[in-house]
N, C-alpha and C positions, 0 to 999 in steps of 0.2 A: 648674460650667463656668468656667474661668478667662477673664479678659478678654484678648483677643488684641491684640498690638501689631505694628507693622511693623518693629520693631528687629531688625536682623540679616538681614532678608529680601533685602537687595541683594547678598548673598554667594552665588555660584553653588555649589550642592551638587556634590560630586565622586563620589558613589556612589548606588546605588539606594536604600539606606536613608536617605541624606541627602535625596533628593528626596521620600521619604515623609514625613519630618519637616518639610521645608520646606512641603509642601502642606498639612499639618495646621495649621501656624502661619499660613500664608496664609489659609486658610479662616476661622480664628478671628479674624484681624485684619480681614478683610473684613466678617465678620458684626458684630464689635464696632463697627467704624467706621460701618456703616449704622445701627445702633441709636443711636449717639451723634448722628449727623447728622439722622436722621429722627424718631425717637421721643423726645420731650422729657419725657414723663411717666415718672418713676421706676417707678411701679407697672406701667405698660404695658411698659417695658423688661424688668422682672422677669417679666411674664407671657409675653413672647415667648421669653425665655431658658428659662423653665420648659417651654414647649412643646417646644423643641428638645432640652433636656436629658432630658426624660422619654421622648421618642421614641428618642434614642440609647440610653438604658438598656434600653428594650424591644427595640430592634433587636439590641443586643449579646447579650441573653438569648436571642433567637431563634437568632442565629448560633452560640451555644454549643451548641444542640441540633442544628442542621443549618445548615451554612454555605451562603451563596448559591452557585449554580452559575456557574462562570466561562464567559463567552461566548467570550472570547479569553484568552490568558495574559498578564494585565497585569503590569507591573513593580510590585513592592511587594505590599501586602496588600489584597485585594479588599474586605474588610470596612472597613478604614480608608479606602480610596479612596471607598467609597460614602458613608460618614459625612461625609467632606470635601465630596463633591459635593452632598449634601443640605444641608449647612451653607451652602455658597455659594448654592444655589438659594434658600433662605430669606432670605439676605442680599439677593438681588435682589428678592425678593417684597416685602420691607419698603418699598422705594421707592414702591410703589403707594399708600402712605398709611397713616394710623393709625386708619382707621375700623374699627368692629367687624366690618364685612363683610369687610375685607381680612384681619383677624386670623382670622376664621372660615375663609377660604380657605386660609390657611397651616396652620391646625389640621387642616382636612380633608385637605390634601395629605400632611401628616405621618402622619395616621391610615392612609393607604393604603400607605405605604412599609414593606415587610416583607422578611424574609430570603428568603422563598419566594413564588412566585406560586400563589395558591390557585385560579387559573383563572377567577375571576369578573370580572377586569378586563383592560383593555388592558395589554400589556407593551411598553414603549418601551425599546429598547436603543440606546445611543449609543456608537459604536465609532470608534476611531482618533483620539480627541482627547486631552485631558489632564483626567482620567485616561483611559487607553486604553479602559477598559471601565466604563460607568456605566449605570444603568437606573432606570426609574420605573414604578410601577403607577398607573393612573388609570381612573376610570369613563368619562371622555370627555376630549376635548381642552380642554374648558372648565376642567379641573382643573390645567392646566399651561401655562406659557408657553414654547413651543419656542424663541423668539428668545432668551430668557434662558438656556436650556440651551446654545444654540449659543454665546452670549457666554462662558459659563463654560468650556465644553469645547472649542469649535471642532471638533466631531466631524466625521468624514469621511462616515459613513453612520448613518442612523437606521433600525433594523429594528423593524417594528411587528407585534405578534401580537394577534389578536383574542381576546376572552374565550373560554375553553374551547378555545383553539387552533382555532377555526373557520376554514375556508378563506375567502379573500377572493373576493367577487364583484365584477364590474365596477362595479356601483352603489355598493357599500360602499367600494371603493377610491377612487372618484371623490369621494364625499362627504367622506371622511377627508382626502384631499389638498387639496380646495378649502378646507376649514375650516382646515387647517394653513397654507396659503398666506396666508389673511387675517391670521393671527396673525403670521407671520414678516415679511410685506411691510409691516406697520405700522411695524416697527422697522428693517427693511432693505429699502427700496422697490425696490432694483435686484437683489435676490437672485435667483440662478438655481437652479432645482430640477432634479435628475436623478432621475427616477422609474423604478422597475421597469417596463419596457415591456409586460410580460405578467403582471400581478398575479393574474389570474383563476385560481382553483384552487390558489393557493399558500398555505402557512400563514403565511409571513412576507412583509411588504411592505417593500421596501428603498427608502429615500429619501435622496438626498444634497442638500446645500445649499452653494452657493458665494456668498460675500459678499466684496466688495472691501474693501481696507484702510481707505478713508475712512469707510465705513459702520461698520466695527468700532470705529474711533476715536471716532465720534460716540456710539456706545453706551457706550464707556468714560466719556465725559464725563457721561453721564446717570447712570451707576452708581457712579462713583468720585470721590473728592475730587481736585482738581487736583494737589496735592502728591504724592499716591500715583501718579497717572498719570505725572508728570514723573520720579519716582524709578524707575519701572519702564518707562520709555520704551524701545521696541524689542522688547517681548514678554517673557513669563515665562521662557522657556527661554534667554534671552540675558543673564541677570543676571550 
């Protein structure tokens, strides 16, 4: 895995292929910067890089056998978009610290991300953001930080499928939503949630999150170096 840099990322791509390449460079730059800023041990940096590199190798091998199913028709390559999304998520997770416990969480998260859902885990589908279609498989909400995912993608809706595609009950939906709110409100205290009004009996639970600009900017300060924020002030798609 090559070390990513921010060089050239302030130039706005003019094509779909250009956006795909830009997103890959951005994800690697973000990941590399987080490692340099947070992880001061060379051996630990190598360990985290190895975790992500080995996951990507496995994921690509799985995709060569059977590609992930598209939820929507995203611009660019869904496989590459998913790799970029996971890379950015790991970059966010690094900021939680250099403890063995945090590295264990990162390793566990990567172990669950595959090309296909085997039905034993929750499937979280993040739609309408950047990338347009991204997903994660988790055993529970403790395995993922939804606020980080929102920061990365700014998704419009999050569709949640229970293990084995079991239908939602009123109690299961309430427990899931309450737990998710605790996570998101910690980072975005004024976030507004738009929830499927009648989740009972449905296979998918649809949730939307609205976060004001000031809260998103605060999250940027937590996750990115000041020079990077200044350089990309105004948003990714206005470069």
